[in-house]
C-alpha positions, 0 to 999 in steps of 0.5 A: 588459364585463369580469367585474370591471366587470360585477360592480362595477356590479351592484347585486346584488353591492354591499355592505360590503367582503368581503360577496361570497358564497363559492363554498364554505365558507372560500373566497372567491368565485372571481371578479375583483370590483372594488368600489373602485380598487386600492389602495382607501381602507382599503388606503391608510389602512393603508399610512400606518400601515405607512409609519410603522412599517416601513422602506422597505427592505421593498419591496412590489409592490402596496400592498393589504392582504389580508383573506382568500385562497383558490383563485386569489383574494386579497380585500383590506380594501376587498372587491376580489377580485384574481386571484392570479398570484403565489402569494406568489412560488410559495409558495401553490401549493396555494392560500392556505387549502387545507383539507388544509393548514388542518385539519392546522395546526389540529390541530397548533396544538392539540397544541403549537406548538414544542419545537425538534427538536434538544431534543425530537423529533416525528413530523411532522419525520420524516414530512416528511423521509421524503416528501422522501427519496422524492420527490426525484430518484434512488432512492439512500439519502437524508437530509433536514434541515429549515430555515426559508427558501430561503436557509437551505436553500442555505447549509446545502447549501453547508455540507454540501458543504464538510464532506463534501468538505473543499473550500472553493470554490463555483460558481454562474451568471450570472442566479442568485438564491439568497437574501438572507442574506450567503452567498446574496447572494454567490451571487446575481448581481443587484446591485440591489436584492438586493446593493447596499450590503450588501457585502463578501460571503463569498468563495470564490464563482465565477460561470460563464455560464448558457445564456440561450438568447434572449441567447446571443451566438453563437446558441441552438444553441451555448448549451449546449456553449459554456456547458459549455466556459466552466464547464470553463475556470472550473474549471481556473482555480479548480482543480477539486480545490478546488471543493466544490459547483456550485449551479444552478437548474434553471429560474432564478427571479428572473433571469427564468424562464430555461430552460437550453438542452437538455443543459446541466444533464446536462452540469453533472452530468457535469462535477461527477461527473467532478471529485468536486464536489457537484451542488446543485439549488436547487429553491426556486422551481421545485420541488414541482409548479410546472413540472408535475413534482414537481421541475424537475430531472426534465425532463432526468433529472438526479439532483442530489447535494443538492436545496434545497426551500422556498416551496411546501413549507410550504403558506404556512408557513415551511419549507425542506429540504436532501435529499441522498445519505446519505453527504454528509448524514451527513458533518456532525457532530452539532449542525452542522446545525439552527436553533431554528425549523428544521422547526417542527411547525406548518410540518411539519403544513402541509407534509404537507397540501401534499405530499399535494395535490401527489402525490395531488390532480392538481396536476402535471396542473393545472400542465401544463394552466395552461401549455397555456391560458396559452401559448394566449393568450401565444404568439399575443400575442407574434406580435402585439406586437413588444415581446415577445421570448419567452414561456418557462417550464415548467408554471405557471412562465411569463414574457414578456420585453419588449424594444425592437422590432427588438432585444434591448435590454431594455424594463423600462418596458414590463414595469413598465407592464404590471404597473401596468395589471394591478394597477389591473384586479385581477390580481396579477403580478410583474416579474423578470429581471436587466434588470427586463424580464420579467413572470412568472406563478405562479398557484396550481395550484388556480386555476379555468379561468374565473379563469385565462382572465379574468386572462390576458385582462387581462394581454393587454390590458395588454400591448397598451396598454403596447406 
């Protein structure tokens, strides 16, 4: 009998929704508890209100309404304790109510909530910039500008690259995801649901092949070299002297948690340097501890000219950043960068708490431990279940890709069925991938071993059932 089943049938844990005891002050009990079906009656009632008030374009993975959250658990309005393998899409890496974040936010809210950094300044913005200047790869002189969303960071990186170089063209890659604003959508590869019906998009964006090792036509051993040759060919067609930036995710996110073939990122950096092109690392999803290093770029020792950070940066509050070489960042005239909410003081306070946890709280080691534990379950499962083509990823950024047995034909119906079964059993997982056939795991880095093991057991059983 599962933890959830034993809890749900025990008289000692029945009660009103949310009545479960807490393992520590402010944190929900770190166990999977199912008091109702998922979604439960109160969530379904609230979903009816949502349907009447919110457009259908704002999709939802799991229609449950959350009352509180912390550690590796989400507590819904029906009292169900769900295991969080999503982290709000890699946002709550330090947990959804981490004391280090909460205390700083409370203190800042009591002081002031907003002034606009471009009107009057505050030290929290400067402190976050200093921390990012120190944490991003490379020991060169850097500057950081803060924004609000990942897409906004990506667009501002393009602005900086164009202004600094006087060039117009931007090179991105197959399977890339860079955001939902118009320029970011132009840079994003996947049509549905992100781009369908929203064009035309800004021009001057060119797409090169990404070395998707599993699916490289001539075999994985050729992926890096052939992808780099294709990049060089594209640059010759466009004219390298016209290219302002090459933008790449060190581990692709929405495209399917694709880890590039070894040597590819270093090769892209060399190509960019040779042609005077700004090399931009979009670390929005992979950065800030998620892969077991502060930035995923560190795995191949690359030093990007500009780094985009977001998601985990704000500890759950909206904050993003572009950090880069001082000569590039300083090329933009005063007033050319910014935004009304850019670097909001409350979000900066949250970021300082989150960054302290990532640097000093053992979370890099935790990400590597999560990978070890998860691979110990998922890799044997892949040997057992023929629909799993590959288990891949780095740190606590892991994925399984599903195919039809004996081929590489994508099996999105299997991924969808796996996710649905996990959700029924109180484990929140996400589907991604260009073909919609990938289950991705993004647990909070603070998740406990027992909770992680329970969630993985539910996932493994869901895979067996769906396959």
